[in-house]
C-alpha positions, 0 to 999 in steps of 0.5 A: 175437699170436694164431695163425690157425687156418688155417695148418697146425700140428704138434700133439703130444697125450698121452693120444690113445687115448680121450676128449678126446685121441682126439677132438682128434686126429681133429679136428686131422687132419681140418683138415689139421694134423699130429698126433703122439701117445701113449697106453697102449693098443696096440690103440687106437694101432693103430686110430688109425694106420689112422684117421689115416694115415701122415702122422701118428705115434702110439705106445704110451707111458706118460708116467710113464717119463721115458726113454721120453718122451725117446726119443719126443720125439726121434723126433717132432721128427726127423720133424716138428720142434718142435711148434707146439702141445703138449697135455698131456692124459693123466690118470687119476682115482682111484676115488671114495672118501674120501681116507683110503680111497684106497690108496697105490698108487692115489694114487701112480698119479694123481700120477705120470701127472697131474703127473710125466707132464706134467713129463716131456713138458715136459722133452723137448719145450719146450727145442726149442720155445724154441730155435725161438722159438715154440710153445704148451704147453697143460696140461689142468687141470679145474674140479677144478683151481680148485674141489673136490668130495668123493671126488676129492681126489687128482685135485683135488690134481693138477689144482691142481698143474697150475695152479701148474706151468703158471703158473710155467712161463709165467713162465720162457718167453721171449717168443714162447711160451706156457704155458696151464692149460686147463679143458676144461669138463664132457664126457661121458667115461669119467672123468666117468662114473666120478664122475657115473654116467649123469648124465654123459650130460647133457653134451656128448660128446668129438667135439662138444666138439672142434668148439669146442675145436680152433679155440679151441686153434689160436687160442692164442698168446703173448698168453694166456701164463700165463692160466688159460682154459676152453673154452666 
């Protein structure tokens, strides 16, 4: 069964300080849902605290730090309970270059945030969702998680990994939960501009995208478990 978009939901979002994460947070909150999120920018977190208000909870956090993620998850669930919708959105892309020209440290950073960060969040939120007997985990993939392009090899590798990780997770979840790898589509973000330059402006902006994406996300449920989906 799918959930109605009308009932109030508890939403957890990583990478909440910019781009799609911020657009989703503002849209979810505007529709009356409770938002908890994390991002690496202390300044942006302060802005979001003011913008969203005290009924929501956002913190500065690096998802690659497992113990910090554990403490954050415990705090969020003490405040609100297990999430109805857990969105792993935090990700970075490598500077466009042939694979052999990508420095080892940069490759590690992409892998650490895009794959290990997702695993850390799942590790510390999903057991409580299982104990509760319901909830949806959405791991953001990409068009480059189902296809490839030159000079973004590390990013492609991580998003292909997210597709596999999420489908395997879906097979592990008990009835009543769902894990979904989601391609958000092509959106004019800073990440896209790092690859497309000014041509990224031909695509929809995050706030406009969120008007379609948020209702789509709120409608996901167990019937979509393990299905690779795309917004729009």
